[in-house]
Jmol script that loads the backbone (N, CA, C; Angstrom):
load data "model"
ATOM      1  N   UNK A   1     -16.225  19.780  11.037  1.00  0.00           N
ATOM      2  CA  UNK A   1     -14.698  19.271  10.743  1.00  0.00           C
ATOM      3  C   UNK A   1     -13.684  20.728  10.728  1.00  0.00           C
ATOM      4  N   UNK A   2     -12.912  20.590  11.002  1.00  0.00           N
ATOM      5  CA  UNK A   2     -12.484  21.707  11.032  1.00  0.00           C
ATOM      6  C   UNK A   2     -11.905  21.439   9.726  1.00  0.00           C
ATOM      7  N   UNK A   3     -11.644  22.929   9.012  1.00  0.00           N
ATOM      8  CA  UNK A   3     -10.422  22.869   7.732  1.00  0.00           C
ATOM      9  C   UNK A   3      -9.268  22.525   6.681  1.00  0.00           C
ATOM     10  N   UNK A   4      -8.077  22.967   8.381  1.00  0.00           N
ATOM     11  CA  UNK A   4      -7.152  22.327   8.139  1.00  0.00           C
ATOM     12  C   UNK A   4      -7.454  20.575   8.077  1.00  0.00           C
ATOM     13  N   UNK A   5      -7.941  20.287   8.901  1.00  0.00           N
ATOM     14  CA  UNK A   5      -7.845  18.460   9.796  1.00  0.00           C
ATOM     15  C   UNK A   5      -9.096  18.365   8.443  1.00  0.00           C
ATOM     16  N   UNK A   6      -9.626  18.479   7.102  1.00  0.00           N
ATOM     17  CA  UNK A   6     -10.491  17.943   5.997  1.00  0.00           C
ATOM     18  C   UNK A   6      -9.154  17.941   5.177  1.00  0.00           C
ATOM     19  N   UNK A   7      -8.542  18.536   5.126  1.00  0.00           N
ATOM     20  CA  UNK A   7      -7.362  19.304   3.640  1.00  0.00           C
ATOM     21  C   UNK A   7      -6.253  17.952   4.599  1.00  0.00           C
ATOM     22  N   UNK A   8      -5.473  18.200   5.281  1.00  0.00           N
ATOM     23  CA  UNK A   8      -5.070  16.803   5.974  1.00  0.00           C
ATOM     24  C   UNK A   8      -5.404  15.581   5.441  1.00  0.00           C
ATOM     25  N   UNK A   9      -6.796  15.122   6.172  1.00  0.00           N
ATOM     26  CA  UNK A   9      -7.135  13.522   5.627  1.00  0.00           C
ATOM     27  C   UNK A   9      -7.566  13.886   3.957  1.00  0.00           C
ATOM     28  N   UNK A  10      -7.823  14.762   3.209  1.00  0.00           N
ATOM     29  CA  UNK A  10      -7.571  14.982   2.022  1.00  0.00           C
ATOM     30  C   UNK A  10      -6.023  13.848   1.302  1.00  0.00           C
ATOM     31  N   UNK A  11      -5.461  14.724   1.846  1.00  0.00           N
ATOM     32  CA  UNK A  11      -3.873  14.992   1.641  1.00  0.00           C
ATOM     33  C   UNK A  11      -3.652  12.753   1.974  1.00  0.00           C
ATOM     34  N   UNK A  12      -3.872  12.496   3.132  1.00  0.00           N
ATOM     35  CA  UNK A  12      -3.149  12.030   3.284  1.00  0.00           C
ATOM     36  C   UNK A  12      -4.018  10.600   2.811  1.00  0.00           C
ATOM     37  N   UNK A  13      -5.548  10.649   2.124  1.00  0.00           N
ATOM     38  CA  UNK A  13      -6.365   9.893   1.220  1.00  0.00           C
ATOM     39  C   UNK A  13      -5.226   9.762  -0.041  1.00  0.00           C
ATOM     40  N   UNK A  14      -5.101  11.211  -0.637  1.00  0.00           N
ATOM     41  CA  UNK A  14      -4.718  10.715  -2.300  1.00  0.00           C
ATOM     42  C   UNK A  14      -3.810  10.265  -1.750  1.00  0.00           C
ATOM     43  N   UNK A  15      -2.909  10.231  -0.702  1.00  0.00           N
ATOM     44  CA  UNK A  15      -1.478   9.157  -0.889  1.00  0.00           C
ATOM     45  C   UNK A  15      -1.284   7.746  -0.733  1.00  0.00           C
ATOM     46  N   UNK A  16      -2.030   8.001   0.174  1.00  0.00           N
ATOM     47  CA  UNK A  16      -2.669   5.981   0.377  1.00  0.00           C
ATOM     48  C   UNK A  16      -2.969   5.837  -1.255  1.00  0.00           C
ATOM     49  N   UNK A  17      -4.043   5.845  -1.812  1.00  0.00           N
ATOM     50  CA  UNK A  17      -4.558   5.765  -3.513  1.00  0.00           C
ATOM     51  C   UNK A  17      -3.295   5.159  -3.894  1.00  0.00           C
ATOM     52  N   UNK A  18      -2.431   6.309  -4.574  1.00  0.00           N
ATOM     53  CA  UNK A  18      -1.243   6.687  -5.067  1.00  0.00           C
ATOM     54  C   UNK A  18      -0.708   5.181  -4.851  1.00  0.00           C
ATOM     55  N   UNK A  19       0.202   5.198  -3.296  1.00  0.00           N
ATOM     56  CA  UNK A  19       1.322   4.620  -2.762  1.00  0.00           C
ATOM     57  C   UNK A  19       0.466   2.652  -3.077  1.00  0.00           C
ATOM     58  N   UNK A  20      -1.231   2.462  -2.780  1.00  0.00           N
ATOM     59  CA  UNK A  20      -1.981   1.506  -2.810  1.00  0.00           C
ATOM     60  C   UNK A  20      -2.325   0.885  -4.402  1.00  0.00           C
ATOM     61  N   UNK A  21      -1.736   2.114  -4.796  1.00  0.00           N
ATOM     62  CA  UNK A  21      -1.957   1.685  -6.779  1.00  0.00           C
ATOM     63  C   UNK A  21      -1.433   0.778  -7.468  1.00  0.00           C
ATOM     64  N   UNK A  22       0.493   2.090  -7.141  1.00  0.00           N
ATOM     65  CA  UNK A  22       1.113   1.437  -7.092  1.00  0.00           C
ATOM     66  C   UNK A  22       2.719  -0.358  -6.417  1.00  0.00           C
ATOM     67  N   UNK A  23       2.118  -0.723  -5.059  1.00  0.00           N
ATOM     68  CA  UNK A  23       1.921  -1.280  -4.022  1.00  0.00           C
ATOM     69  C   UNK A  23       1.474  -2.183  -5.582  1.00  0.00           C
ATOM     70  N   UNK A  24       0.301  -2.814  -4.990  1.00  0.00           N
ATOM     71  CA  UNK A  24      -0.266  -2.882  -5.315  1.00  0.00           C
ATOM     72  C   UNK A  24      -0.061  -3.680  -7.575  1.00  0.00           C
ATOM     73  N   UNK A  25       0.548  -2.984  -8.120  1.00  0.00           N
ATOM     74  CA  UNK A  25       0.816  -3.068  -8.819  1.00  0.00           C
ATOM     75  C   UNK A  25       2.290  -4.049  -8.669  1.00  0.00           C
ATOM     76  N   UNK A  26       3.268  -3.487  -8.375  1.00  0.00           N
ATOM     77  CA  UNK A  26       4.743  -4.189  -7.674  1.00  0.00           C
ATOM     78  C   UNK A  26       3.949  -5.504  -7.863  1.00  0.00           C
ATOM     79  N   UNK A  27       2.945  -6.134  -7.070  1.00  0.00           N
ATOM     80  CA  UNK A  27       2.557  -7.106  -6.199  1.00  0.00           C
ATOM     81  C   UNK A  27       2.078  -8.234  -7.274  1.00  0.00           C
ATOM     82  N   UNK A  28       2.198  -7.870  -8.692  1.00  0.00           N
ATOM     83  CA  UNK A  28       0.961  -8.817  -8.446  1.00  0.00           C
ATOM     84  C   UNK A  28       2.348  -9.249  -9.659  1.00  0.00           C
ATOM     85  N   UNK A  29       3.245  -7.644 -10.367  1.00  0.00           N
ATOM     86  CA  UNK A  29       4.343  -7.800 -11.326  1.00  0.00           C
ATOM     87  C   UNK A  29       4.530  -9.694 -10.124  1.00  0.00           C
ATOM     88  N   UNK A  30       5.432  -9.293  -9.194  1.00  0.00           N
ATOM     89  CA  UNK A  30       6.167 -10.279  -8.561  1.00  0.00           C
ATOM     90  C   UNK A  30       5.883 -11.531  -8.352  1.00  0.00           C
ATOM     91  N   UNK A  31       4.425 -11.632  -7.575  1.00  0.00           N
ATOM     92  CA  UNK A  31       3.831 -12.920  -7.526  1.00  0.00           C
ATOM     93  C   UNK A  31       2.406 -13.279  -9.269  1.00  0.00           C
ATOM     94  N   UNK A  32       2.295 -12.452  -9.019  1.00  0.00           N
ATOM     95  CA  UNK A  32       1.349 -12.715 -10.695  1.00  0.00           C
ATOM     96  C   UNK A  32      -0.062 -12.996  -9.687  1.00  0.00           C
ATOM     97  N   UNK A  33      -0.869 -13.987 -10.235  1.00  0.00           N
ATOM     98  CA  UNK A  33      -2.535 -13.913  -9.741  1.00  0.00           C
ATOM     99  C   UNK A  33      -2.087 -15.308  -8.931  1.00  0.00           C
ATOM    100  N   UNK A  34      -1.654 -15.512  -7.587  1.00  0.00           N
ATOM    101  CA  UNK A  34      -2.233 -16.476  -7.079  1.00  0.00           C
ATOM    102  C   UNK A  34      -2.873 -16.148  -5.766  1.00  0.00           C
ATOM    103  N   UNK A  35      -3.289 -16.740  -4.625  1.00  0.00           N
ATOM    104  CA  UNK A  35      -3.450 -16.484  -3.593  1.00  0.00           C
ATOM    105  C   UNK A  35      -2.895 -16.250  -2.001  1.00  0.00           C
ATOM    106  N   UNK A  36      -1.424 -16.069  -1.982  1.00  0.00           N
ATOM    107  CA  UNK A  36      -1.171 -15.404  -1.215  1.00  0.00           C
ATOM    108  C   UNK A  36      -0.711 -14.390  -1.702  1.00  0.00           C
ATOM    109  N   UNK A  37      -1.199 -13.912  -2.636  1.00  0.00           N
ATOM    110  CA  UNK A  37      -0.758 -12.019  -2.872  1.00  0.00           C
ATOM    111  C   UNK A  37      -2.753 -11.891  -2.050  1.00  0.00           C
ATOM    112  N   UNK A  38      -3.300 -12.483  -2.009  1.00  0.00           N
ATOM    113  CA  UNK A  38      -4.810 -11.788  -0.857  1.00  0.00           C
ATOM    114  C   UNK A  38      -4.631 -11.118   0.258  1.00  0.00           C
ATOM    115  N   UNK A  39      -3.827 -11.889   1.183  1.00  0.00           N
ATOM    116  CA  UNK A  39      -3.599 -11.025   2.618  1.00  0.00           C
ATOM    117  C   UNK A  39      -2.854  -9.763   1.859  1.00  0.00           C
ATOM    118  N   UNK A  40      -1.997  -9.820   1.066  1.00  0.00           N
ATOM    119  CA  UNK A  40      -1.087  -8.722   1.483  1.00  0.00           C
ATOM    120  C   UNK A  40      -1.904  -7.570   0.704  1.00  0.00           C
ATOM    121  N   UNK A  41      -2.931  -7.524  -1.444  1.00  0.00           N
ATOM    122  CA  UNK A  41      -3.813  -6.737  -0.908  1.00  0.00           C
ATOM    123  C   UNK A  41      -4.573  -6.126  -0.282  1.00  0.00           C
ATOM    124  N   UNK A  42      -5.056  -7.131   1.321  1.00  0.00           N
ATOM    125  CA  UNK A  42      -5.498  -6.548   2.340  1.00  0.00           C
ATOM    126  C   UNK A  42      -5.658  -5.831   3.265  1.00  0.00           C
ATOM    127  N   UNK A  43      -4.240  -5.496   2.769  1.00  0.00           N
ATOM    128  CA  UNK A  43      -2.680  -5.335   4.297  1.00  0.00           C
ATOM    129  C   UNK A  43      -2.759  -4.350   3.222  1.00  0.00           C
ATOM    130  N   UNK A  44      -2.608  -3.634   2.157  1.00  0.00           N
ATOM    131  CA  UNK A  44      -2.438  -2.254   1.104  1.00  0.00           C
ATOM    132  C   UNK A  44      -3.779  -1.773   1.189  1.00  0.00           C
ATOM    133  N   UNK A  45      -4.388  -2.144   1.439  1.00  0.00           N
ATOM    134  CA  UNK A  45      -5.619  -1.414   1.044  1.00  0.00           C
ATOM    135  C   UNK A  45      -5.632  -0.984   2.348  1.00  0.00           C
ATOM    136  N   UNK A  46      -5.558  -1.649   3.410  1.00  0.00           N
ATOM    137  CA  UNK A  46      -7.226  -1.182   4.678  1.00  0.00           C
ATOM    138  C   UNK A  46      -6.201  -0.278   5.034  1.00  0.00           C
ATOM    139  N   UNK A  47      -4.189  -0.488   5.664  1.00  0.00           N
ATOM    140  CA  UNK A  47      -3.366   0.088   6.468  1.00  0.00           C
ATOM    141  C   UNK A  47      -3.202   1.312   5.263  1.00  0.00           C
ATOM    142  N   UNK A  48      -4.022   2.941   5.894  1.00  0.00           N
ATOM    143  CA  UNK A  48      -3.098   3.916   4.897  1.00  0.00           C
ATOM    144  C   UNK A  48      -1.996   3.681   5.171  1.00  0.00           C
ATOM    145  N   UNK A  49      -1.284   3.866   4.483  1.00  0.00           N
ATOM    146  CA  UNK A  49       0.360   4.498   4.045  1.00  0.00           C
ATOM    147  C   UNK A  49       0.930   3.329   4.865  1.00  0.00           C
ATOM    148  N   UNK A  50       0.373   3.021   5.999  1.00  0.00           N
ATOM    149  CA  UNK A  50       1.511   2.206   6.585  1.00  0.00           C
ATOM    150  C   UNK A  50       1.405   0.740   5.819  1.00  0.00           C
ATOM    151  N   UNK A  51       1.027  -0.368   5.579  1.00  0.00           N
ATOM    152  CA  UNK A  51      -0.072  -0.736   4.666  1.00  0.00           C
ATOM    153  C   UNK A  51       1.623  -0.985   3.534  1.00  0.00           C
ATOM    154  N   UNK A  52       1.093  -0.390   2.041  1.00  0.00           N
ATOM    155  CA  UNK A  52       2.082   0.140   0.821  1.00  0.00           C
ATOM    156  C   UNK A  52       3.398  -0.426   1.630  1.00  0.00           C
ATOM    157  N   UNK A  53       3.471   0.617   2.539  1.00  0.00           N
ATOM    158  CA  UNK A  53       5.073   0.799   3.740  1.00  0.00           C
ATOM    159  C   UNK A  53       5.653  -0.345   3.857  1.00  0.00           C
ATOM    160  N   UNK A  54       5.060  -1.571   4.896  1.00  0.00           N
ATOM    161  CA  UNK A  54       4.878  -2.414   4.717  1.00  0.00           C
ATOM    162  C   UNK A  54       5.487  -3.623   3.853  1.00  0.00           C
ATOM    163  N   UNK A  55       4.233  -4.070   2.574  1.00  0.00           N
ATOM    164  CA  UNK A  55       4.879  -4.484   1.345  1.00  0.00           C
ATOM    165  C   UNK A  55       6.763  -4.391   0.639  1.00  0.00           C
ATOM    166  N   UNK A  56       6.115  -3.194   0.334  1.00  0.00           N
ATOM    167  CA  UNK A  56       7.625  -2.202   0.037  1.00  0.00           C
ATOM    168  C   UNK A  56       9.129  -2.771   0.965  1.00  0.00           C
ATOM    169  N   UNK A  57       9.017  -3.160   1.855  1.00  0.00           N
ATOM    170  CA  UNK A  57      10.102  -3.490   3.141  1.00  0.00           C
ATOM    171  C   UNK A  57       9.837  -3.748   2.803  1.00  0.00           C
ATOM    172  N   UNK A  58       9.175  -5.653   2.779  1.00  0.00           N
ATOM    173  CA  UNK A  58       8.986  -6.831   2.894  1.00  0.00           C
ATOM    174  C   UNK A  58       9.523  -6.974   1.091  1.00  0.00           C
ATOM    175  N   UNK A  59       8.996  -6.337   0.382  1.00  0.00           N
ATOM    176  CA  UNK A  59      10.090  -6.697  -1.085  1.00  0.00           C
ATOM    177  C   UNK A  59      11.353  -6.251  -0.707  1.00  0.00           C
ATOM    178  N   UNK A  60      11.702  -5.604  -0.149  1.00  0.00           N
ATOM    179  CA  UNK A  60      13.569  -5.288  -0.384  1.00  0.00           C
ATOM    180  C   UNK A  60      13.882  -6.299   0.589  1.00  0.00           C
ATOM    181  N   UNK A  61      13.606  -6.563   1.678  1.00  0.00           N
ATOM    182  CA  UNK A  61      14.184  -7.936   2.689  1.00  0.00           C
ATOM    183  C   UNK A  61      13.994  -8.672   1.838  1.00  0.00           C
ATOM    184  N   UNK A  62      13.083  -8.992   0.988  1.00  0.00           N
ATOM    185  CA  UNK A  62      13.095 -10.646   0.093  1.00  0.00           C
ATOM    186  C   UNK A  62      13.842 -10.419  -1.271  1.00  0.00           C
ATOM    187  N   UNK A  63      14.215  -9.497  -1.484  1.00  0.00           N
ATOM    188  CA  UNK A  63      14.978  -9.142  -3.071  1.00  0.00           C
ATOM    189  C   UNK A  63      16.397  -9.761  -2.185  1.00  0.00           C
ATOM    190  N   UNK A  64      16.673  -9.251  -0.853  1.00  0.00           N
ATOM    191  CA  UNK A  64      18.092  -9.632  -0.696  1.00  0.00           C
ATOM    192  C   UNK A  64      18.969 -11.174  -0.232  1.00  0.00           C
ATOM    193  N   UNK A  65      17.688 -11.484  -0.102  1.00  0.00           N
ATOM    194  CA  UNK A  65      17.313 -13.446   0.373  1.00  0.00           C
ATOM    195  C   UNK A  65      18.213 -13.885  -1.150  1.00  0.00           C
TER     196      UNK A  65
END
end "model"
wireframe off; spacefill off
backbone 0.3
color backbone group
């Protein structure tokens, strides 16, 4: 694997890790421990960058209602 590609992969995974942890913390703060948060956990953890971003956008829209 070329060195720049390896560095990019490490950076993306590091950013995803930080975003996922922060987003799951917010999810637990918003919903508590309920079954409804299981699908969100799967989305957040399995879709790098897009998963946490999706929940954060959903959270902003849901707060406005």
